[in-house]
C-alpha positions, 0 to 999 in steps of 0.5 A: 478449420480447413474448408470441407471438400468433397470429391466429384462423383465423376471426372470427365476429361477432354483430350487434344482440345488445344491444337498445339498440344495435339501437335506436340504429341504427334496427334491430329485434332479430333473431329468430335470431343475426345473424352475419358474418365479419371477416378475420383480417388485420384483427387488431391487438394492444395498442398498435398503431394503428387506421388510418382508411381514406380510403374512409370518413368515419365509422369507429366503435368497438364494444367487445365480449366475445370468446370464443376457442375451445379445442377443435373444436365441431360441432353442440354443445349449449349445455350442452357449450359451456363445455368448448370455450372457451379464454378470454375476450378484449376485442375492438374490432369497428371499423366504417366505419359509412357503408360499412356503411349503403351496402353490402348486405354488411358485409365492406368496412365490417368488414374493413379492416386494423387493424379488429379490436384484440384484448386479452390472453386471460383466464388463467381462464374467468370466469362467462359470465353476469357479464361487463361490457364497457366502452369508453373514448375518451380516458379517457371512458366511452362504452359499458358493457354486461353479458353478462346483457343480451345477446339471445342468451347466449354459450352459445346463440351458440356452439351456434348457430354450431357448427350452421352451421360448425365452430368450431376451436381458436383461432377467435374469436367476438365476441358483439356490442356494447352501445349507445353506439357513436360515431366515432373521429378521428385522435389518439384513444385507444380502450380496450376493457376487460372488467374483471378479464379483458382489455383492449386500448388503441389509438391512432387515425390517418388513413391516410397 
């Protein structure tokens, strides 16, 4: 029997949290965390297909370190964040880049069904300052970033978000992608790995 998985109640994402990624898209690093939401309906799991929607001509991968919330957090301090984390998880924040650029909001570009592949949760909580995320497309490395390179650390992100909205058990926070984002085409296999922690791999196909 496969493991029973439940979708997050909400998915809070962080934009432009690696300086080189902000630069590659022609953006400045934000002064405060830039957050947005993906719908839970965008979630798929290991081996399930990422579907390229007909509405977009350029869909890109974004490998990220995800944090699964273990207990309710409201207005917590950075020092109290760790006890509220359940696990670390590999996330692919799939993005219709052309729609992201054309729309004033990112909901459509980030929200299509299958646009949030998730790996298995870590069995233990690793050192949050020593995490690495790697993206491979057809076995070729495209991204590599470290949590130590983030503009805003994982504890600071969770504390910041908890001052805006209560983070509840099972919620997911995706902490931003490093530089190296690029397009996906039908037939690709895209893999996001947090070495020793979590991994997710998915085939890509056009919408039928």
